MARPAKOL-306422 format. One record per atom (N, C-alpha, C, O): z, x, y; atom name; residue in three letters. Coordinates in steps of 0.1 Angstrom, whole numbers, plus 5000, padded with zeros to 4 digits. Each point is the difference from the previous one (the first is absolute). Example, Ala and Ser with C-alpha at 12.3 -4.5 7.8 and 13.67 -1.06 7.14 Angstrom:
BEGIN
    w    u    v atome residu
 5078 5132 4943     N    ALA
 5000 4991 5012    CA    ALA
 5000 5009 5012     C    ALA
 5007 5010 5000     O    ALA
 4986 4986 5011     N    SER
 5000 5009 5011    CA    SER
 5008 4992 5011     C    SER
 5001 5005 5011     O    SER
//
This chain:
BEGIN
    w    u    v atome residu
 4620 2616 7940     N    MET
 5004 5011 5009    CA    MET
 5014 4998 5006     C    MET
 5007 5010 5000     O    MET
 4997 4978 5004     N    PHE
 5013 4998 5006    CA    PHE
 5011 5000 4990     C    PHE
 5012 5002 5004     O    PHE
 4985 4997 4983     N    ASP
 5010 5000 4990    CA    ASP
 5002 5014 4994     C    ASP
 5009 5002 4992     O    ASP
 4983 5007 5012     N    GLY
 5000 5014 4995    CA    GLY
 5011 5008 5005     C    GLY
 5008 4995 5009     O    GLY
 4994 5017 4986     N    GLU
 5011 5008 5004    CA    GLU
 4996 5009 5012     C    GLU
 5009 5007 5005     O    GLU
 4978 4993 4999     N    ALA
 4996 5008 5011    CA    ALA
 5006 4995 5013     C    ALA
 5002 4988 5002     O    ALA
 5002 5021 5007     N    LYS
 5005 4997 5013    CA    LYS
 4989 5003 5010     C    LYS
 4994 5011 5000     O    LYS
 5003 4980 5009     N    VAL
 4990 5001 5010    CA    VAL
 5006 4999 5014     C    VAL
 5007 4990 5003     O    VAL
 4989 5019 5006     N    TYR
 5004 4999 5014    CA    TYR
 4987 5001 5008     C    TYR
 4992 5009 4998     O    TYR
 5006 4982 5011     N    VAL
 4988 5001 5010    CA    VAL
 5005 4996 5014     C    VAL
 5009 4992 5001     O    VAL
 4984 5013 5008     N    GLU
 5002 4996 5014    CA    GLU
 4986 4997 5006     C    GLU
 4990 5007 4997     O    GLU
 5010 4982 5011     N    PHE
 4988 4995 5006    CA    PHE
 4998 5008 5014     C    PHE
 5009 5001 5008     O    PHE
 4979 5004 4994     N    HIS
 4998 5008 5012    CA    HIS
 4985 4998 5004     C    HIS
 4992 4995 4993     O    HIS
 5005 5011 5019     N    ASP
 4986 5000 5005    CA    ASP
 4994 4986 4998     C    ASP
 4990 4999 4993     O    ASP
 5015 4991 5014     N    TYR
 4996 4986 4997    CA    TYR
 4995 4993 5013     C    TYR
 5004 5005 5011     O    TYR
 4989 4985 4987     N    ALA
 4996 4991 5011    CA    ALA
 5004 4986 4997     C    ALA
 4998 4995 4989     O    ALA
 5007 4997 5021     N    LEU
 5004 4987 4998    CA    LEU
 4991 4990 5007     C    LEU
 4996 5003 5012     O    LEU
 5000 4986 4981     N    HIS
 4991 4990 5006    CA    HIS
 5007 4987 4998     C    HIS
 5003 4996 4989     O    HIS
 4998 4996 5022     N    GLN
 5008 4988 4999    CA    GLN
 4994 4988 5007     C    GLN
 4993 5002 5011     O    GLN
 5009 4986 4983     N    SER
 4997 4988 5007    CA    SER
 5012 4991 4999     C    SER
 5011 5005 4996     O    SER
 4988 4982 5007     N    ALA
 5012 4992 5000    CA    ALA
 5006 4998 4986     C    ALA
 5013 4999 4999     O    ALA
 4979 4999 4991     N    GLU
 5005 4997 4987    CA    GLU
 4999 5011 4989     C    GLU
 5004 4998 4989     O    GLU
 4989 5012 5015     N    ILE
 4997 5011 4990    CA    ILE
 5000 5013 5007     C    ILE
 4996 5001 5012     O    ILE
 5008 5010 4981     N    PHE
 4998 5013 5005    CA    PHE
 4997 5009 4988     C    PHE
 5005 4998 4988     O    PHE
 4988 5013 5014     N    TYR
 4997 5009 4989    CA    TYR
 5002 5015 5006     C    TYR
 4998 5002 5012     O    TYR
 5005 5007 4979     N    VAL
 5003 5013 5004    CA    VAL
 4992 5009 4990     C    VAL
 5000 4998 4988     O    VAL
 4992 5011 5017     N    ILE
 4993 5010 4992    CA    ILE
 5005 5014 5003     C    ILE
 5003 5003 5012     O    ILE
 4999 5005 4978     N    GLY
 5005 5013 5003    CA    GLY
 5001 5009 4987     C    GLY
 4992 4998 4991     O    GLY
 5017 5011 5009     N    ARG
 5002 5009 4989    CA    ARG
 5015 5000 4995     C    ARG
 5009 4998 5008     O    ARG
 4992 5005 4979     N    GLU
 5014 5002 4995    CA    GLU
 5000 5014 4994     C    GLU
 4990 5005 4994     O    GLU
 5021 5002 5008     N    ARG
 5002 5013 4994    CA    ARG
 5013 5000 4994     C    ARG
 5009 4993 5004     O    ARG
 4993 5015 4985     N    GLY
 5012 5000 4993    CA    GLY
 5000 5007 4987     C    GLY
 4992 5010 4999     O    GLY
 5016 4986 4992     N    ALA
 5001 5008 4987    CA    ALA
 5004 4990 4989     C    ALA
 5007 4990 5002     O    ALA
 4989 5014 4986     N    LEU
 5004 4993 4988    CA    LEU
 5007 5011 4991     C    LEU
 4995 5011 4999     O    LEU
 5016 4985 4995     N    ALA
 5007 5009 4992    CA    ALA
 5004 4993 4987     C    ALA
 5005 4989 5000     O    ALA
 4994 5018 4989     N    SER
 5004 4995 4987    CA    SER
 5003 5012 4991     C    SER
 5000 5011 5004     O    SER
 5004 4986 4983     N    THR
 5003 5010 4991    CA    THR
 4987 5008 4997     C    THR
 5001 5011 4994     O    THR
 4987 4984 5009     N    ASN
 4988 5007 4997    CA    ASN
 4996 5009 5012     C    ASN
 4991 5008 4998     O    ASN
 5017 4992 5012     N    GLY
 4997 5009 5012    CA    GLY
 5000 4992 5013     C    GLY
 5006 4989 5001     O    GLY
 4988 5017 5009     N    SER
 4999 4994 5013    CA    SER
 4986 5001 5005     C    SER
 4991 5008 4996     O    SER
 5006 4983 5014     N    LEU
 4986 4999 5005    CA    LEU
 5001 4996 5015     C    LEU
 5007 4990 5003     O    LEU
 4986 5017 5005     N    GLU
 4999 4996 5015    CA    GLU
 4990 4989 5001     C    GLU
 4989 5000 4994     O    GLU
 5015 4990 5013     N    LEU
 4991 4988 5002    CA    LEU
 4994 4999 5014     C    LEU
 5006 5003 5010     O    LEU
 4981 4994 4990     N    LYS
 4992 4998 5013    CA    LYS
 4992 4987 4997     C    LYS
 4990 5001 4992     O    LYS
 5013 4988 5015     N    ILE
 4994 4987 4998    CA    ILE
 4995 4994 5012     C    ILE
 5007 4999 5010     O    ILE
 4981 4996 4991     N    ARG
 4995 4991 5010    CA    ARG
 5005 4986 4997     C    ARG
 5000 4996 4988     O    ARG
 5005 4997 5022     N    THR
 5006 4987 4997    CA    THR
 4997 4989 5010     C    THR
 4998 5003 5012     O    THR
 5002 4985 4984     N    SER
 4999 4988 5009    CA    SER
 5010 4990 4996     C    SER
 5003 4998 4988     O    SER
 5003 4995 5022     N    ARG
 5010 4990 4997    CA    ARG
 4997 4988 5009     C    ARG
 4997 5002 5012     O    ARG
 5004 4986 4982     N    VAL
 4997 4988 5008    CA    VAL
 5012 4991 5000     C    VAL
 5007 4998 4989     O    VAL
 4997 4998 5022     N    PHE
 5012 4991 5002    CA    PHE
 4996 4987 5006     C    PHE
 4991 4999 5008     O    PHE
 5015 4990 4988     N    ARG
 4997 4987 5005    CA    ARG
 5013 4993 5004     C    ARG
 5011 5002 4993     O    ARG
 4989 4991 5018     N    LYS
 5012 4992 5004    CA    LYS
 5001 4987 4992     C    LYS
 4991 4992 5001     O    LYS
 5020 5007 4992     N    VAL
 5003 4988 4992    CA    VAL
 5014 4995 5004     C    VAL
 5010 5007 4999     O    VAL
 4990 4981 5006     N    ASP
 5013 4994 5004    CA    ASP
 5007 5008 5011     C    ASP
 5012 5002 4999     O    ASP
 4980 5004 5010     N    GLY
 5005 5008 5011    CA    GLY
 5004 5014 4996     C    GLY
 5006 5007 5009     O    GLY
 4992 4997 4978     N    ARG
 5004 5014 4996    CA    ARG
 4987 5007 4995     C    ARG
 4992 4994 4994     O    ARG
 5008 5019 5009     N    TRP
 4989 5008 4995    CA    TRP
 5002 5004 4985     C    TRP
 5011 5004 4996     O    TRP
 4979 4994 4996     N    LYS
 5001 5003 4985    CA    LYS
 4987 5008 4997     C    LYS
 4989 4997 5004     O    LYS
 5014 5014 4988     N    GLN
 4989 5008 4995    CA    GLN
 4992 4992 4990     C    GLN
 5006 4996 4990     O    GLN
 4981 5003 5012     N    THR
 4992 4992 4990    CA    THR
 4991 5009 4992     C    THR
 4994 4996 4990     O    THR
 5004 5016 5015     N    HIS
 4990 5009 4993    CA    HIS
 5004 5014 5003     C    HIS
 5003 5004 5011     O    HIS
 4996 5005 4979     N    HIS
 5001 5014 5002    CA    HIS
 4990 5007 4991     C    HIS
 5000 4997 4988     O    HIS
 4993 5012 5017     N    HIS
 4990 5008 4992    CA    HIS
 5001 5015 5004     C    HIS
 5001 5003 5011     O    HIS
 4998 5005 4979     N    GLY
 5000 5014 5002    CA    GLY
 4989 5007 4992     C    GLY
 4997 4996 4988     O    GLY
 4997 5014 5017     N    SER
 4990 5008 4994    CA    SER
 5002 5014 5002     C    SER
 5004 5005 5010     O    SER
 4993 5003 4979     N    MET
 5000 5015 5001    CA    MET
 4986 5005 5002     C    MET
 4992 4997 4992     O    MET
 5006 5011 5018     N    ASP
 4987 5006 5003    CA    ASP
 4997 5011 4990     C    ASP
 4988 5002 4997     O    ASP
 5022 5005 4998     N    ASP
 4998 5012 4991    CA    ASP
 5000 4995 4986     C    ASP
 5010 4995 4995     O    ASP
 4979 5006 4998     N    PRO
 4999 4995 4986    CA    PRO
 5009 5008 4990     C    PRO
 5005 4994 4991     O    PRO
 4997 5018 5012     N    ILE
 5009 5008 4992    CA    ILE
 5015 4995 5001     C    ILE
 5007 4998 4990     O    ILE
 4997 4999 5023     N    LEU
 5013 4995 5002    CA    LEU
 5002 4986 4994     C    LEU
 5010 4997 4994     O    LEU
 4979 4995 5007     N    LEU
 5001 4987 4993    CA    LEU
 5001 5001 4985     C    LEU
 5008 4992 4994     O    LEU
 4985 5017 5000     N    THR
 5001 5002 4985    CA    THR
 5014 5004 4997     C    THR
 5006 4995 4990     O    THR
 5000 5015 5017     N    LYS
 5013 5004 4997    CA    LYS
 5010 4989 5002     C    LYS
 5010 4998 4992     O    LYS
 4989 4994 5019     N    TYR
 5009 4989 5002    CA    TYR
 4999 4990 4988     C    TYR
 5010 4995 4996     O    TYR
 4978 5002 5000     N    GLN
 4998 4990 4989    CA    GLN
 5007 5006 4987     C    GLN
 5006 4992 4993     O    GLN
 4993 5020 5005     N    GLN
 5006 5006 4988    CA    GLN
 5016 4999 5001     C    GLN
 5006 4997 4990     O    GLN
 4999 5006 5022     N    PHE
 5015 4998 5002    CA    PHE
 5005 4986 4997     C    PHE
 5009 4999 4993     O    PHE
 4984 4991 5013     N    VAL
 5005 4987 4998    CA    VAL
 4997 4993 4987     C    VAL
 5005 4990 4997     O    VAL
 4986 5016 4995     N    SER
 4996 4994 4987    CA    SER
 5006 5008 4989     C    SER
 4998 4995 4988     O    SER
 5008 5016 5014     N    THR
 5006 5008 4989    CA    THR
 5014 4997 4999     C    THR
 5008 5000 5009     O    THR
 4997 4999 4978     N    LYS
 5014 4998 4998    CA    LYS
 5007 5014 5001     C    LYS
 4994 5010 4998     O    LYS
 5019 4990 5006     N    PRO
 5007 5013 5002    CA    PRO
 4999 5008 4988     C    PRO
 5001 4996 4988     O    PRO
 4996 5017 5014     N    GLY
 5000 5010 4989    CA    GLY
 4986 5000 4993     C    GLY
 4999 5008 4991     O    GLY
 4992 4984 5013     N    VAL
 4987 4999 4993    CA    VAL
 4990 5009 5007     C    VAL
 4989 5002 4995     O    VAL
//
């Protein structure tokens, strides 16, 4: 996906932050768009991110995203698995 020609833009919104001394996690939503030579697609993703303090610095250790809409998920999978012009 990251080596493909598609361009993806997302912004994180509608989130909640939960923190302790050595770990924090954020749950929320991402909205955005994917664009390629095959067209464009509006993105709506539920997401969670986990960060851990390592050597005094916060590092993201996990990121998960899910699409609630099965039709959107199918279209997204087609976009990222199809070569340009196919």
